All heavy atoms as atom14 arrays in JSON, in Angstrom:
{
  "sequence": "MIYSFFASCKKHEVNPFQWLKHTLENIMSINHKNLKDLYPQNFKKSADL",
  "atom14_mask": [
    [1, 1, 1, 1, 1, 1, 1, 1, 0, 0, 0, 0, 0, 0],
    [1, 1, 1, 1, 1, 1, 1, 1, 0, 0, 0, 0, 0, 0],
    [1, 1, 1, 1, 1, 1, 1, 1, 1, 1, 1, 1, 0, 0],
    [1, 1, 1, 1, 1, 1, 0, 0, 0, 0, 0, 0, 0, 0],
    [1, 1, 1, 1, 1, 1, 1, 1, 1, 1, 1, 0, 0, 0],
    [1, 1, 1, 1, 1, 1, 1, 1, 1, 1, 1, 0, 0, 0],
    [1, 1, 1, 1, 1, 0, 0, 0, 0, 0, 0, 0, 0, 0],
    [1, 1, 1, 1, 1, 1, 0, 0, 0, 0, 0, 0, 0, 0],
    [1, 1, 1, 1, 1, 1, 0, 0, 0, 0, 0, 0, 0, 0],
    [1, 1, 1, 1, 1, 1, 1, 1, 1, 0, 0, 0, 0, 0],
    [1, 1, 1, 1, 1, 1, 1, 1, 1, 0, 0, 0, 0, 0],
    [1, 1, 1, 1, 1, 1, 1, 1, 1, 1, 0, 0, 0, 0],
    [1, 1, 1, 1, 1, 1, 1, 1, 1, 0, 0, 0, 0, 0],
    [1, 1, 1, 1, 1, 1, 1, 0, 0, 0, 0, 0, 0, 0],
    [1, 1, 1, 1, 1, 1, 1, 1, 0, 0, 0, 0, 0, 0],
    [1, 1, 1, 1, 1, 1, 1, 0, 0, 0, 0, 0, 0, 0],
    [1, 1, 1, 1, 1, 1, 1, 1, 1, 1, 1, 0, 0, 0],
    [1, 1, 1, 1, 1, 1, 1, 1, 1, 0, 0, 0, 0, 0],
    [1, 1, 1, 1, 1, 1, 1, 1, 1, 1, 1, 1, 1, 1],
    [1, 1, 1, 1, 1, 1, 1, 1, 0, 0, 0, 0, 0, 0],
    [1, 1, 1, 1, 1, 1, 1, 1, 1, 0, 0, 0, 0, 0],
    [1, 1, 1, 1, 1, 1, 1, 1, 1, 1, 0, 0, 0, 0],
    [1, 1, 1, 1, 1, 1, 1, 0, 0, 0, 0, 0, 0, 0],
    [1, 1, 1, 1, 1, 1, 1, 1, 0, 0, 0, 0, 0, 0],
    [1, 1, 1, 1, 1, 1, 1, 1, 1, 0, 0, 0, 0, 0],
    [1, 1, 1, 1, 1, 1, 1, 1, 0, 0, 0, 0, 0, 0],
    [1, 1, 1, 1, 1, 1, 1, 1, 0, 0, 0, 0, 0, 0],
    [1, 1, 1, 1, 1, 1, 1, 1, 0, 0, 0, 0, 0, 0],
    [1, 1, 1, 1, 1, 1, 0, 0, 0, 0, 0, 0, 0, 0],
    [1, 1, 1, 1, 1, 1, 1, 1, 0, 0, 0, 0, 0, 0],
    [1, 1, 1, 1, 1, 1, 1, 1, 0, 0, 0, 0, 0, 0],
    [1, 1, 1, 1, 1, 1, 1, 1, 1, 1, 0, 0, 0, 0],
    [1, 1, 1, 1, 1, 1, 1, 1, 1, 0, 0, 0, 0, 0],
    [1, 1, 1, 1, 1, 1, 1, 1, 0, 0, 0, 0, 0, 0],
    [1, 1, 1, 1, 1, 1, 1, 1, 0, 0, 0, 0, 0, 0],
    [1, 1, 1, 1, 1, 1, 1, 1, 1, 0, 0, 0, 0, 0],
    [1, 1, 1, 1, 1, 1, 1, 1, 0, 0, 0, 0, 0, 0],
    [1, 1, 1, 1, 1, 1, 1, 1, 0, 0, 0, 0, 0, 0],
    [1, 1, 1, 1, 1, 1, 1, 1, 1, 1, 1, 1, 0, 0],
    [1, 1, 1, 1, 1, 1, 1, 0, 0, 0, 0, 0, 0, 0],
    [1, 1, 1, 1, 1, 1, 1, 1, 1, 0, 0, 0, 0, 0],
    [1, 1, 1, 1, 1, 1, 1, 1, 0, 0, 0, 0, 0, 0],
    [1, 1, 1, 1, 1, 1, 1, 1, 1, 1, 1, 0, 0, 0],
    [1, 1, 1, 1, 1, 1, 1, 1, 1, 0, 0, 0, 0, 0],
    [1, 1, 1, 1, 1, 1, 1, 1, 1, 0, 0, 0, 0, 0],
    [1, 1, 1, 1, 1, 1, 0, 0, 0, 0, 0, 0, 0, 0],
    [1, 1, 1, 1, 1, 0, 0, 0, 0, 0, 0, 0, 0, 0],
    [1, 1, 1, 1, 1, 1, 1, 1, 0, 0, 0, 0, 0, 0],
    [1, 1, 1, 1, 1, 1, 1, 1, 0, 0, 0, 0, 0, 0]
  ],
  "atom14_positions": [
    [[0.83, -1.18, 0.0], [0.0, 0.0, 0.0], [0.89, 1.26, 0.0], [0.57, 2.21, -0.7], [-0.93, 0.0, 1.21], [-1.85, 1.17, 1.19], [-3.25, 1.24, 2.31], [-2.72, 0.57, 3.8], [0.0, 0.0, 0.0], [0.0, 0.0, 0.0], [0.0, 0.0, 0.0], [0.0, 0.0, 0.0], [0.0, 0.0, 0.0], [0.0, 0.0, 0.0]],
    [[1.94, 1.25, 0.78], [2.84, 2.41, 0.82], [3.45, 2.66, -0.55], [3.55, 3.8, -1.0], [3.95, 2.2, 1.88], [3.35, 2.14, 3.28], [5.0, 3.29, 1.81], [2.7, 3.41, 3.75], [0.0, 0.0, 0.0], [0.0, 0.0, 0.0], [0.0, 0.0, 0.0], [0.0, 0.0, 0.0], [0.0, 0.0, 0.0], [0.0, 0.0, 0.0]],
    [[3.84, 1.58, -1.24], [4.41, 1.73, -2.57], [3.43, 2.42, -3.52], [3.82, 3.28, -4.3], [4.82, 0.36, -3.14], [5.43, 0.45, -4.51], [6.76, 0.84, -4.68], [4.66, 0.18, -5.64], [7.31, 0.95, -5.93], [5.21, 0.29, -6.9], [6.53, 0.68, -7.05], [7.06, 0.78, -8.3], [0.0, 0.0, 0.0], [0.0, 0.0, 0.0]],
    [[2.16, 2.07, -3.43], [1.17, 2.69, -4.31], [1.0, 4.17, -3.99], [0.81, 4.99, -4.89], [-0.17, 1.96, -4.24], [-0.76, 2.09, -2.98], [0.0, 0.0, 0.0], [0.0, 0.0, 0.0], [0.0, 0.0, 0.0], [0.0, 0.0, 0.0], [0.0, 0.0, 0.0], [0.0, 0.0, 0.0], [0.0, 0.0, 0.0], [0.0, 0.0, 0.0]],
    [[1.09, 4.54, -2.7], [1.04, 5.96, -2.36], [2.25, 6.69, -2.91], [2.14, 7.8, -3.43], [0.94, 6.17, -0.85], [-0.46, 6.08, -0.32], [-0.78, 5.13, 0.63], [-1.45, 6.94, -0.75], [-2.07, 5.04, 1.13], [-2.74, 6.86, -0.26], [-3.05, 5.91, 0.69], [0.0, 0.0, 0.0], [0.0, 0.0, 0.0], [0.0, 0.0, 0.0]],
    [[3.43, 6.08, -2.81], [4.64, 6.72, -3.34], [4.57, 6.83, -4.87], [5.03, 7.81, -5.44], [5.89, 5.98, -2.89], [6.25, 6.24, -1.45], [7.17, 5.44, -0.82], [5.67, 7.26, -0.72], [7.52, 5.66, 0.5], [6.0, 7.49, 0.6], [6.93, 6.7, 1.21], [0.0, 0.0, 0.0], [0.0, 0.0, 0.0], [0.0, 0.0, 0.0]],
    [[4.0, 5.82, -5.53], [3.82, 5.89, -6.98], [2.85, 7.01, -7.33], [3.05, 7.72, -8.32], [3.32, 4.55, -7.51], [0.0, 0.0, 0.0], [0.0, 0.0, 0.0], [0.0, 0.0, 0.0], [0.0, 0.0, 0.0], [0.0, 0.0, 0.0], [0.0, 0.0, 0.0], [0.0, 0.0, 0.0], [0.0, 0.0, 0.0], [0.0, 0.0, 0.0]],
    [[1.84, 7.2, -6.51], [0.89, 8.28, -6.73], [1.58, 9.64, -6.53], [1.31, 10.58, -7.27], [-0.3, 8.13, -5.79], [-1.26, 9.11, -6.03], [0.0, 0.0, 0.0], [0.0, 0.0, 0.0], [0.0, 0.0, 0.0], [0.0, 0.0, 0.0], [0.0, 0.0, 0.0], [0.0, 0.0, 0.0], [0.0, 0.0, 0.0], [0.0, 0.0, 0.0]],
    [[2.47, 9.72, -5.56], [3.24, 10.95, -5.35], [4.06, 11.27, -6.59], [4.08, 12.42, -7.05], [4.17, 10.8, -4.15], [3.37, 10.89, -2.56], [0.0, 0.0, 0.0], [0.0, 0.0, 0.0], [0.0, 0.0, 0.0], [0.0, 0.0, 0.0], [0.0, 0.0, 0.0], [0.0, 0.0, 0.0], [0.0, 0.0, 0.0], [0.0, 0.0, 0.0]],
    [[4.71, 10.27, -7.12], [5.53, 10.47, -8.31], [4.66, 10.93, -9.49], [5.03, 11.85, -10.22], [6.26, 9.18, -8.67], [7.2, 9.32, -9.83], [7.96, 8.03, -10.08], [8.89, 8.19, -11.26], [9.65, 6.97, -11.52], [0.0, 0.0, 0.0], [0.0, 0.0, 0.0], [0.0, 0.0, 0.0], [0.0, 0.0, 0.0], [0.0, 0.0, 0.0]],
    [[3.51, 10.31, -9.64], [2.61, 10.65, -10.74], [2.15, 12.11, -10.65], [2.02, 12.79, -11.66], [1.39, 9.72, -10.72], [0.36, 10.03, -11.77], [-0.82, 9.1, -11.68], [-1.89, 9.49, -12.69], [-3.08, 8.66, -12.55], [0.0, 0.0, 0.0], [0.0, 0.0, 0.0], [0.0, 0.0, 0.0], [0.0, 0.0, 0.0], [0.0, 0.0, 0.0]],
    [[1.9, 12.59, -9.43], [1.39, 13.93, -9.23], [2.48, 14.94, -8.88], [2.17, 16.07, -8.46], [0.3, 13.93, -8.15], [-0.9, 13.13, -8.54], [-1.82, 13.57, -9.47], [-1.32, 11.9, -8.16], [-2.75, 12.65, -9.63], [-2.46, 11.63, -8.84], [0.0, 0.0, 0.0], [0.0, 0.0, 0.0], [0.0, 0.0, 0.0], [0.0, 0.0, 0.0]],
    [[3.75, 14.51, -9.04], [4.91, 15.37, -8.79], [4.92, 15.95, -7.39], [5.1, 17.15, -7.18], [4.98, 16.47, -9.85], [5.12, 15.94, -11.26], [5.1, 17.03, -12.31], [4.81, 18.2, -11.98], [5.37, 16.7, -13.47], [0.0, 0.0, 0.0], [0.0, 0.0, 0.0], [0.0, 0.0, 0.0], [0.0, 0.0, 0.0], [0.0, 0.0, 0.0]],
    [[4.7, 15.08, -6.42], [4.7, 15.45, -5.0], [5.9, 14.78, -4.33], [6.19, 13.62, -4.6], [3.39, 14.98, -4.32], [3.45, 15.17, -2.82], [2.21, 15.72, -4.9], [0.0, 0.0, 0.0], [0.0, 0.0, 0.0], [0.0, 0.0, 0.0], [0.0, 0.0, 0.0], [0.0, 0.0, 0.0], [0.0, 0.0, 0.0], [0.0, 0.0, 0.0]],
    [[6.59, 15.53, -3.49], [7.71, 14.96, -2.74], [7.15, 13.96, -1.72], [6.4, 14.35, -0.83], [8.46, 16.08, -2.03], [9.64, 15.6, -1.25], [9.6, 14.56, -0.59], [10.7, 16.36, -1.3], [0.0, 0.0, 0.0], [0.0, 0.0, 0.0], [0.0, 0.0, 0.0], [0.0, 0.0, 0.0], [0.0, 0.0, 0.0], [0.0, 0.0, 0.0]],
    [[7.51, 12.66, -1.82], [6.94, 11.66, -0.92], [7.25, 11.92, 0.55], [6.39, 11.7, 1.41], [7.58, 10.35, -1.36], [8.13, 10.59, -2.71], [8.38, 12.06, -2.82], [0.0, 0.0, 0.0], [0.0, 0.0, 0.0], [0.0, 0.0, 0.0], [0.0, 0.0, 0.0], [0.0, 0.0, 0.0], [0.0, 0.0, 0.0], [0.0, 0.0, 0.0]],
    [[8.44, 12.42, 0.86], [8.78, 12.69, 2.25], [7.91, 13.8, 2.82], [7.37, 13.68, 3.92], [10.27, 13.07, 2.39], [10.64, 13.47, 3.78], [10.8, 12.5, 4.77], [10.8, 14.79, 4.13], [11.12, 12.85, 6.06], [11.12, 15.17, 5.41], [11.28, 14.19, 6.39], [0.0, 0.0, 0.0], [0.0, 0.0, 0.0], [0.0, 0.0, 0.0]],
    [[7.75, 14.89, 2.07], [6.92, 16.0, 2.54], [5.47, 15.57, 2.68], [4.79, 15.96, 3.63], [7.01, 17.19, 1.58], [8.35, 17.86, 1.6], [8.44, 18.98, 0.57], [7.6, 19.09, -0.32], [9.47, 19.8, 0.7], [0.0, 0.0, 0.0], [0.0, 0.0, 0.0], [0.0, 0.0, 0.0], [0.0, 0.0, 0.0], [0.0, 0.0, 0.0]],
    [[4.98, 14.78, 1.72], [3.6, 14.3, 1.8], [3.39, 13.42, 3.03], [2.42, 13.58, 3.77], [3.22, 13.53, 0.53], [1.95, 12.78, 0.7], [0.69, 13.29, 0.67], [1.8, 11.4, 1.01], [-0.23, 12.31, 0.92], [0.43, 11.13, 1.14], [2.7, 10.35, 1.18], [-0.05, 9.86, 1.43], [2.2, 9.1, 1.48], [0.85, 8.86, 1.59]],
    [[4.3, 12.46, 3.26], [4.17, 11.55, 4.39], [4.25, 12.31, 5.71], [3.46, 12.06, 6.63], [5.24, 10.46, 4.32], [5.13, 9.35, 5.34], [3.79, 8.62, 5.22], [6.27, 8.35, 5.16], [0.0, 0.0, 0.0], [0.0, 0.0, 0.0], [0.0, 0.0, 0.0], [0.0, 0.0, 0.0], [0.0, 0.0, 0.0], [0.0, 0.0, 0.0]],
    [[5.16, 13.26, 5.8], [5.29, 14.07, 7.02], [4.0, 14.85, 7.28], [3.47, 14.85, 8.39], [6.47, 15.03, 6.87], [6.74, 15.88, 8.08], [7.98, 16.75, 7.84], [8.35, 17.54, 9.05], [7.6, 18.76, 9.23], [0.0, 0.0, 0.0], [0.0, 0.0, 0.0], [0.0, 0.0, 0.0], [0.0, 0.0, 0.0], [0.0, 0.0, 0.0]],
    [[3.47, 15.49, 6.24], [2.23, 16.25, 6.36], [1.07, 15.33, 6.79], [0.27, 15.69, 7.65], [1.91, 16.91, 5.02], [0.56, 17.53, 4.95], [0.26, 18.75, 5.52], [-0.6, 17.1, 4.38], [-1.0, 19.04, 5.3], [-1.55, 18.05, 4.61], [0.0, 0.0, 0.0], [0.0, 0.0, 0.0], [0.0, 0.0, 0.0], [0.0, 0.0, 0.0]],
    [[0.99, 14.16, 6.18], [-0.09, 13.22, 6.47], [-0.03, 12.74, 7.91], [-1.04, 12.75, 8.62], [-0.03, 12.02, 5.51], [-0.16, 12.5, 4.17], [-1.13, 11.03, 5.79], [0.0, 0.0, 0.0], [0.0, 0.0, 0.0], [0.0, 0.0, 0.0], [0.0, 0.0, 0.0], [0.0, 0.0, 0.0], [0.0, 0.0, 0.0], [0.0, 0.0, 0.0]],
    [[1.15, 12.35, 8.37], [1.28, 11.86, 9.74], [1.03, 12.95, 10.77], [0.51, 12.68, 11.85], [2.66, 11.22, 9.94], [2.9, 9.94, 9.15], [4.34, 9.46, 9.33], [1.91, 8.86, 9.53], [0.0, 0.0, 0.0], [0.0, 0.0, 0.0], [0.0, 0.0, 0.0], [0.0, 0.0, 0.0], [0.0, 0.0, 0.0], [0.0, 0.0, 0.0]],
    [[1.38, 14.18, 10.44], [1.13, 15.29, 11.36], [-0.35, 15.66, 11.45], [-0.79, 16.19, 12.46], [1.94, 16.52, 10.93], [3.42, 16.38, 11.17], [4.21, 17.55, 10.61], [3.66, 18.35, 9.8], [5.39, 17.66, 10.96], [0.0, 0.0, 0.0], [0.0, 0.0, 0.0], [0.0, 0.0, 0.0], [0.0, 0.0, 0.0], [0.0, 0.0, 0.0]],
    [[-1.1, 15.39, 10.4], [-2.49, 15.86, 10.34], [-3.55, 14.77, 10.42], [-4.73, 15.09, 10.5], [-2.7, 16.66, 9.06], [-1.92, 17.93, 9.08], [-2.16, 18.8, 9.9], [-0.94, 18.05, 8.2], [0.0, 0.0, 0.0], [0.0, 0.0, 0.0], [0.0, 0.0, 0.0], [0.0, 0.0, 0.0], [0.0, 0.0, 0.0], [0.0, 0.0, 0.0]],
    [[-3.16, 13.53, 10.42], [-4.14, 12.45, 10.35], [-5.05, 12.39, 11.58], [-6.23, 12.06, 11.46], [-3.48, 11.09, 10.07], [-4.55, 10.11, 9.63], [-2.74, 10.58, 11.29], [-4.13, 9.18, 8.57], [0.0, 0.0, 0.0], [0.0, 0.0, 0.0], [0.0, 0.0, 0.0], [0.0, 0.0, 0.0], [0.0, 0.0, 0.0], [0.0, 0.0, 0.0]],
    [[-4.54, 12.77, 12.72], [-5.35, 12.69, 13.94], [-6.33, 13.86, 14.06], [-7.36, 13.74, 14.72], [-4.45, 12.66, 15.17], [-3.63, 11.39, 15.29], [-4.63, 9.9, 15.4], [-5.34, 10.1, 17.01], [0.0, 0.0, 0.0], [0.0, 0.0, 0.0], [0.0, 0.0, 0.0], [0.0, 0.0, 0.0], [0.0, 0.0, 0.0], [0.0, 0.0, 0.0]],
    [[-6.03, 14.96, 13.4], [-6.88, 16.14, 13.57], [-7.89, 16.33, 12.44], [-8.74, 17.21, 12.52], [-6.01, 17.38, 13.68], [-5.27, 17.57, 12.49], [0.0, 0.0, 0.0], [0.0, 0.0, 0.0], [0.0, 0.0, 0.0], [0.0, 0.0, 0.0], [0.0, 0.0, 0.0], [0.0, 0.0, 0.0], [0.0, 0.0, 0.0], [0.0, 0.0, 0.0]],
    [[-7.82, 15.52, 11.41], [-8.71, 15.71, 10.26], [-10.02, 14.95, 10.46], [-10.04, 13.87, 11.06], [-8.02, 15.3, 8.94], [-8.77, 15.88, 7.76], [-7.88, 13.82, 8.83], [-7.94, 15.94, 6.5], [0.0, 0.0, 0.0], [0.0, 0.0, 0.0], [0.0, 0.0, 0.0], [0.0, 0.0, 0.0], [0.0, 0.0, 0.0], [0.0, 0.0, 0.0]],
    [[-11.09, 15.53, 9.99], [-12.4, 14.9, 10.05], [-12.4, 13.69, 9.11], [-11.85, 13.77, 8.01], [-13.46, 15.92, 9.62], [-14.87, 15.43, 9.77], [-15.14, 14.23, 9.79], [-15.79, 16.37, 9.88], [0.0, 0.0, 0.0], [0.0, 0.0, 0.0], [0.0, 0.0, 0.0], [0.0, 0.0, 0.0], [0.0, 0.0, 0.0], [0.0, 0.0, 0.0]],
    [[-13.03, 12.6, 9.52], [-13.01, 11.38, 8.69], [-13.64, 11.6, 7.32], [-13.33, 10.9, 6.37], [-13.7, 10.23, 9.43], [-15.19, 10.36, 9.53], [-15.79, 11.15, 10.49], [-16.18, 9.81, 8.8], [-17.1, 11.09, 10.34], [-17.37, 10.29, 9.32], [0.0, 0.0, 0.0], [0.0, 0.0, 0.0], [0.0, 0.0, 0.0], [0.0, 0.0, 0.0]],
    [[-14.51, 12.59, 7.21], [-15.14, 12.88, 5.92], [-14.15, 13.57, 4.96], [-14.4, 13.62, 3.76], [-16.36, 13.76, 6.11], [-17.48, 13.06, 6.85], [-18.66, 13.98, 7.05], [-19.75, 13.27, 7.82], [-20.89, 14.15, 8.09], [0.0, 0.0, 0.0], [0.0, 0.0, 0.0], [0.0, 0.0, 0.0], [0.0, 0.0, 0.0], [0.0, 0.0, 0.0]],
    [[-13.07, 14.1, 5.5], [-12.1, 14.84, 4.69], [-10.78, 14.07, 4.51], [-9.77, 14.67, 4.18], [-11.8, 16.19, 5.33], [-13.03, 17.05, 5.42], [-13.93, 16.94, 4.6], [-13.1, 17.91, 6.41], [0.0, 0.0, 0.0], [0.0, 0.0, 0.0], [0.0, 0.0, 0.0], [0.0, 0.0, 0.0], [0.0, 0.0, 0.0], [0.0, 0.0, 0.0]],
    [[-10.79, 12.78, 4.71], [-9.56, 12.0, 4.56], [-8.96, 12.12, 3.16], [-7.75, 12.04, 3.01], [-9.8, 10.53, 4.89], [-9.74, 10.17, 6.36], [-10.03, 8.7, 6.56], [-8.4, 10.53, 6.96], [0.0, 0.0, 0.0], [0.0, 0.0, 0.0], [0.0, 0.0, 0.0], [0.0, 0.0, 0.0], [0.0, 0.0, 0.0], [0.0, 0.0, 0.0]],
    [[-9.79, 12.33, 2.18], [-9.28, 12.47, 0.81], [-8.35, 13.67, 0.67], [-7.54, 13.73, -0.23], [-10.42, 12.58, -0.19], [-11.17, 11.27, -0.37], [-12.22, 11.38, -1.43], [-12.92, 10.04, -1.58], [-13.91, 10.05, -2.65], [0.0, 0.0, 0.0], [0.0, 0.0, 0.0], [0.0, 0.0, 0.0], [0.0, 0.0, 0.0], [0.0, 0.0, 0.0]],
    [[-8.47, 14.63, 1.58], [-7.58, 15.78, 1.56], [-6.13, 15.39, 1.82], [-5.21, 16.13, 1.49], [-8.0, 16.83, 2.59], [-9.33, 17.48, 2.24], [-9.77, 17.36, 1.08], [-9.92, 18.1, 3.14], [0.0, 0.0, 0.0], [0.0, 0.0, 0.0], [0.0, 0.0, 0.0], [0.0, 0.0, 0.0], [0.0, 0.0, 0.0], [0.0, 0.0, 0.0]],
    [[-5.92, 14.23, 2.42], [-4.56, 13.77, 2.72], [-3.96, 12.92, 1.6], [-2.8, 12.54, 1.68], [-4.55, 12.96, 4.03], [-4.91, 13.73, 5.28], [-4.92, 12.82, 6.5], [-3.96, 14.9, 5.5], [0.0, 0.0, 0.0], [0.0, 0.0, 0.0], [0.0, 0.0, 0.0], [0.0, 0.0, 0.0], [0.0, 0.0, 0.0], [0.0, 0.0, 0.0]],
    [[-4.71, 12.64, 0.55], [-4.19, 11.86, -0.57], [-3.11, 12.66, -1.29], [-3.16, 13.89, -1.34], [-5.3, 11.52, -1.55], [-6.31, 10.51, -1.09], [-7.38, 10.17, -1.9], [-6.25, 9.91, 0.16], [-8.33, 9.25, -1.5], [-7.2, 9.0, 0.57], [-8.23, 8.67, -0.25], [-9.18, 7.78, 0.15], [0.0, 0.0, 0.0], [0.0, 0.0, 0.0]],
    [[-2.14, 11.97, -1.88], [-1.06, 12.68, -2.59], [-1.57, 13.63, -3.68], [-1.02, 14.72, -3.85], [-0.22, 11.56, -3.19], [-0.46, 10.39, -2.29], [-1.88, 10.52, -1.85], [0.0, 0.0, 0.0], [0.0, 0.0, 0.0], [0.0, 0.0, 0.0], [0.0, 0.0, 0.0], [0.0, 0.0, 0.0], [0.0, 0.0, 0.0], [0.0, 0.0, 0.0]],
    [[-2.6, 13.24, -4.42], [-3.08, 14.1, -5.49], [-3.71, 15.39, -4.97], [-3.82, 16.37, -5.7], [-4.05, 13.38, -6.42], [-5.27, 12.82, -5.76], [-5.1, 11.37, -5.33], [-4.02, 10.93, -4.99], [-6.18, 10.62, -5.36], [0.0, 0.0, 0.0], [0.0, 0.0, 0.0], [0.0, 0.0, 0.0], [0.0, 0.0, 0.0], [0.0, 0.0, 0.0]],
    [[-4.08, 15.43, -3.71], [-4.65, 16.64, -3.12], [-3.64, 17.41, -2.27], [-3.94, 18.5, -1.79], [-5.86, 16.28, -2.26], [-6.96, 15.68, -3.09], [-7.14, 16.01, -4.24], [-7.69, 14.75, -2.52], [0.0, 0.0, 0.0], [0.0, 0.0, 0.0], [0.0, 0.0, 0.0], [0.0, 0.0, 0.0], [0.0, 0.0, 0.0], [0.0, 0.0, 0.0]],
    [[-2.45, 16.87, -2.1], [-1.43, 17.5, -1.25], [-0.97, 18.84, -1.82], [-0.86, 19.81, -1.1], [-0.24, 16.57, -1.06], [0.88, 17.19, -0.3], [0.75, 17.48, 1.05], [2.08, 17.52, -0.92], [1.78, 18.06, 1.77], [3.11, 18.1, -0.23], [2.96, 18.37, 1.12], [0.0, 0.0, 0.0], [0.0, 0.0, 0.0], [0.0, 0.0, 0.0]],
    [[-0.72, 18.89, -3.12], [-0.24, 20.14, -3.73], [-1.25, 21.26, -3.53], [-0.86, 22.39, -3.28], [0.0, 19.93, -5.22], [1.37, 19.47, -5.57], [1.54, 19.48, -7.06], [2.99, 19.7, -7.41], [3.19, 19.72, -8.84], [0.0, 0.0, 0.0], [0.0, 0.0, 0.0], [0.0, 0.0, 0.0], [0.0, 0.0, 0.0], [0.0, 0.0, 0.0]],
    [[-2.53, 20.94, -3.63], [-3.57, 21.96, -3.47], [-3.54, 22.53, -2.05], [-3.64, 23.73, -1.86], [-4.94, 21.38, -3.77], [-5.12, 20.94, -5.2], [-6.44, 20.21, -5.39], [-6.48, 19.53, -6.72], [-7.58, 18.6, -6.82], [0.0, 0.0, 0.0], [0.0, 0.0, 0.0], [0.0, 0.0, 0.0], [0.0, 0.0, 0.0], [0.0, 0.0, 0.0]],
    [[-3.37, 21.66, -1.05], [-3.35, 22.13, 0.33], [-2.04, 22.81, 0.67], [-1.99, 23.71, 1.49], [-3.63, 20.98, 1.3], [-2.57, 20.05, 1.28], [0.0, 0.0, 0.0], [0.0, 0.0, 0.0], [0.0, 0.0, 0.0], [0.0, 0.0, 0.0], [0.0, 0.0, 0.0], [0.0, 0.0, 0.0], [0.0, 0.0, 0.0], [0.0, 0.0, 0.0]],
    [[-0.95, 22.4, 0.03], [0.36, 23.0, 0.3], [0.47, 24.39, -0.29], [1.23, 25.22, 0.2], [1.46, 22.1, -0.26], [0.0, 0.0, 0.0], [0.0, 0.0, 0.0], [0.0, 0.0, 0.0], [0.0, 0.0, 0.0], [0.0, 0.0, 0.0], [0.0, 0.0, 0.0], [0.0, 0.0, 0.0], [0.0, 0.0, 0.0], [0.0, 0.0, 0.0]],
    [[-0.3, 24.68, -1.33], [-0.27, 25.99, -1.96], [-0.95, 27.06, -1.12], [-0.71, 28.24, -1.31], [-0.94, 25.95, -3.35], [-0.09, 25.19, -4.36], [1.11, 25.01, -4.11], [-0.66, 24.77, -5.38], [0.0, 0.0, 0.0], [0.0, 0.0, 0.0], [0.0, 0.0, 0.0], [0.0, 0.0, 0.0], [0.0, 0.0, 0.0], [0.0, 0.0, 0.0]],
    [[-1.8, 26.66, -0.21], [-2.55, 27.64, 0.59], [-1.71, 28.33, 1.6], [-0.72, 28.05, 2.03], [-3.73, 26.94, 1.29], [-4.78, 26.36, 0.35], [-5.83, 25.61, 1.17], [-5.43, 27.46, -0.46], [0.0, 0.0, 0.0], [0.0, 0.0, 0.0], [0.0, 0.0, 0.0], [0.0, 0.0, 0.0], [0.0, 0.0, 0.0], [0.0, 0.0, 0.0]]
  ]
}
């Protein structure tokens, strides 16, 4: 599963280390309905804010 997330990071031109760090820091505070916000394809959008 981790490999597929890293492959998704590569596909969406996201740094896997930065994405994983962001995800682990925010996973406990995010609403379960917004888990998709932590996906690699949505990381760039949230990082730009």
